[in-house]
Residue, then its C-alpha position, 0 to 999 in steps of 0.5 A: m462499465t462495459s461499453d463505450n455504448n453505454k447510457i451513463w458512459k455517454k453521459l458522464n462522457c459529456l459532463a467531463r466534456s462541459v466540466e472541463q471548459s469551468s472550473i474549480f473555483d467556478l463550481f465553489e461559485k455556483e454550488p456553495e453548499r458544497a461542503s454539506r455535499f461533498l465532505l463525508n465525516h465517518s468515525i475519526y475520518h473526514l474525507d474531503f472531496t470538495k476540490q475535485l472537478i465535480n459538481q452535483d449531476i456528475f457525483e449522481g452520475l457517478l453513483e449511477l455508473a456504481e449501481q449499473s456495474d452492481l458494485e454493492d453485489k460485487i462489494s458483498s461477493l468480494v467479503t463473503g468469499s466468492s471467487v473474485n479473482i478470476s483468473e486464479g479462481r479463488p476468492a480474495l479475502h484480505s478482509a478474512l484476516r481481520l474478523p474477530e475470532s467470534d466471527s465465522l466465514m465458511v468458503n468451501g466447507r471450511n471456517l477461515v477464521k478459525d486458520v486465521h487466528q490459529t496463525l495469530n497465534e502462533v504470531e503471537r507466541i513468536v512475538s511473546k519468546v521474543h520479547k521475554g528474551q527467551w528466543r536465544g540465538y546459537s550462543g545463548r543470547a537474545i535476538t535483538d535484531i529483526i531481518n524481514i527479507g521479503v519483496g514487493g508485498s512482503d516487504l512494503g506493507p511491514f516496512m510502511v505500517t512499522n515504520a509509521l508506528k515506531d511510537f506505539k513501540t511495546s516495551c520488551k525485556v531487549d531492545l529490538d532493532f527492525h531491518f528490512v531487505s528487499s534488493m536483489d543487487g544485495t545493496q541492502i544486505f552487503k551493509l546490513l551484515d557488516q554490522l550486525n552479530p550473527e549471535t542475535c539475529l532473528f532472520i524472517i524470510s516472507s514469500k508467498s509461492f517462497t521461491t521467489v528469487d529476490t528474496f532467495y538470493n538475499a536469504n541465501t547470503a544471510m544463511e552463508w553469513m550465518l554458517g560464517a559463524c556458527s558451523n551447525k546449519k540445524l541449530v542456525l535454521k532452528q534460532h535464526f530462520v523464520g519462513i511466513s509463506a503459503c507453501p509449507e512443502k517449499m519451507k521445509f525444503w529449504g531447512i526451516p523448522e515446522q516450529n518456526q513456520l506461519l501459514f498463509w494461504e493462496w486466497v491473500g495476494g501479497r499486496f494486501s498481505l500485511w494483516s497476515a502472518i506477513g505482518l510479524p516484524i509490525a506485530l514483533s515491532i508494536g506488540m501483539d495488542n497493537f497489531k490487534e489494534l490495526l486488525a481492528g482499524a482495518h475490520e471497521m473500515d471492511k464493516h462500513f465498506a460493506k454496509t454503507p449507502l454508497e453515497k456516504n462510502l468512504p472507500v466508494i467515493l474515493g474509488l469513484v472520484g479516481i475514475w472521474n479522474a483517471t478515466f473520464l477526465s484522462i488526469n493520468a497522474h496521482t500523487v500521494l501527499p501525506y503531511d506527517g513525517r511518520l506516513q513517509y513510506l505510505p506513497n510506496y506502499l500504495t503505488q504497488l496497491e493501486m497500479e499493481s492492482n489496476g495497471k490492466a488494459v485486458t477486461e476480466k472477459g478477456d476483452t481489450v480495455k477502450f478507455k484509460t484505467c489506473p494512473i501513474l502513482w507516486g508521492d512522498i511526505g508533503p513538506n518534501a514534496q513542496h520543495a521537490f515536484y510541487q513545481l510542476l503540479h503548480q505550474g507545469t502542463q500535466k494535469v494531476s490529482c492529488d490525495f493530501i493525507a493528514p492526522i489532527k492531532r499530535y504531540h498532545n500526548t507527549k510527555n519528555g519533560s524536556g519543554t519541547d511539548e508546546y513547540l512540537i505542537k506548533q510544528h505539527q500545526l504548520s505542518l496542517a497549515n501548509c496542507l490547507a494552503q496547498s490544497r487550495v492553491l491547487a485549486f483555485g490558483n492566484k485566485v486565492v490571493s484578493s489582489n488584483d495587481e498584475l502578474p508577470a507569467h512566470k509568477f501566475y498559478n493557473g490552479n485547477q488541479p483536483s485534489t482530495t484531503i484525508l483527515i484522520d483524528e490521530l495516527n495510531p494502529r487502529s486508524l492506520g488500519g483503517l486508512i489502509a482498509m479504505y485504500e485497499h477496498k477504493v482498489y477493488v471499486m475502480a477495478m469493478i466498474w473498469g471491469i479488470n481484476p484487481f487480484d493478479q499481476w501477470g505483468v510482473e512473471l515475463g520479465k523474470v522468465i527471461a531474466d533468468e534466461i539472461l542470468q545463465a547466458i551471463q553465468s555461462d562462458h559462452n554467450n548462446l542467448k536467442s535475443d535481440i541485437s541491443t540485449n546481445s550487444l549490452l551483454d556482450i559488453i558485460k561478460a568483457k568487463a565482469 
C-alpha cells in the first residue's frame, strides 16, 4: 500500500464507501453462504469473520492488496532471517525461538537454532534445580518465591502466560509462588517485600539492554532488601539473582554470576521474547515439558503462516480484516474480549504487541503515512466487560471492532471429587452462550429479536459493530502458543501492507530522555531545567512540597 493512486487502493476505498451504506444484517441476507466463505477451520482453531462488514468482492480485493504488497515474499523474509527490521538493520526472528532442535537456520554463517537450544538447556537446568529443591538461598533453605522484575515485553508476556496456564503447574518438591514487579513507582515491590522471606526468594532481572531504568530501580531496591538480611553480597547474588539479557557484559557489571546469566539476542524484540529465556518464569511455573508444548504450538502456527495460501491463512486473514477496519472503514478502536478467566491478561499483552509495533506514522522509507494505521486497542474478560464498556459498544457513538476468543471445552477433565464438575461445565457453557450472544447483538442489533413492537429509543440497539470470533478446541500450552503466534503474525501482515516497520519503538525513547533531565532537577537543590512554563511550574510545586 504505497500510494493513494494505487489501483487496488482506489478499488477498496470505493468498496468501503459502498458497504458503509449497507449493514452486516444486509450482507447475511445477500450472502447466505457466508459461513462457507468466511469461517476458517485449521487444526484446533476456528476463525469466524462472517460478522465483519466484508463481502466477497471486498475479500478478493484485500487478497489482491496482499499480493500486490508481495506479502508472501515478505513472510518468507521474516522466517528465513532477512533484515526485516529496517531501521535497526537486523532480522526479527522470534519464530526461530520455537524451531525444533533438529532444524537449522543459518544467518550470517551461524546456526541460530543451536544457540537457541543451548539457552533452552540452561533454562531447563535452572528449572530442574529449583523444582528439585536444590536451589537454595543464603541460609540453605529451598527457594519458594520467584520474583520477575521487568517491564514491557519482559513483564507482560511471562505474566500473561503464567496466569493463563496456572492449571498446568508442574509437580515439584517445593510449592512455588510467582510475583511480577514492573511499576517504577515502587508500589509493587514495596508491598511484596513486606510479605516475603529473603531466605527463600529468587529474583529474575529481565532486560534486553540490562539498563532499563524502571527495572533497575526495582532491582536495586530488591538488592538492598536482601543485603539487610545477609550482608554477603557475593553470596546473595549467587543464590538469589538470575539475569536475562542480550548484554552479558552489563549483567556481569551489575554482579550477576556467569552461571546465573541467561542470554537472548538482539534479533528478538522485547514484545516477542516470551519464547526465549525471558520465559523462565513460565517454565518454572508449568515445567519444561509444558513450556516446550507452548513453543511447539507457536511453531505449528509459524508453519501454517509460512506455507498456507493467503485466503486460508489465519494470521493473514486477521491482518487483512484489521486493515480493512482501521484504514478503509476508519474504525479506529479495537477491543479483545476473551470468554475465559484464564485469558484475563491477554488484552494487556496484545495492547503492547499491536500498538507498540504498528503505532507508526512513518513508512520504512521515511515517508509520512497518509492513512490510518494501528487502532487504539484495549479489552477485558468478556463477562467483566459486559458490565463495563459493552454499553458503549452496543449503544454508543463510536465504531469499534471486536475479537471474541473462547475455548470450546473446559472442565471436561476435572476430577476434583467435590461433585462440582457438572456445574463447572455448565458455567463454561454459560460463558460460551454469552460470547456468541454478544457478537450476534453487536452485529445485528434489534434484528435478533422477532418482535416488531416499537421500542423507545433508549432501548434500541443499532448493531453493525463488526467482530471476529476465534474458538479454540481447548486452552492448553500448545493452543495458547499458537494463539499468541497468530497475533504476532497478524501484526506483521498489517505492517507489511502499510509499509511500516513493526520491530522498532522509537516512540518510547524521547520520554525516557526528558524524564532523566527532570529527575536530575527534582533531585538537585536548584531547578535549572530549561523547560516549558507548565513543567517548570509543576516541578516547583513538587520541590516545595516534597
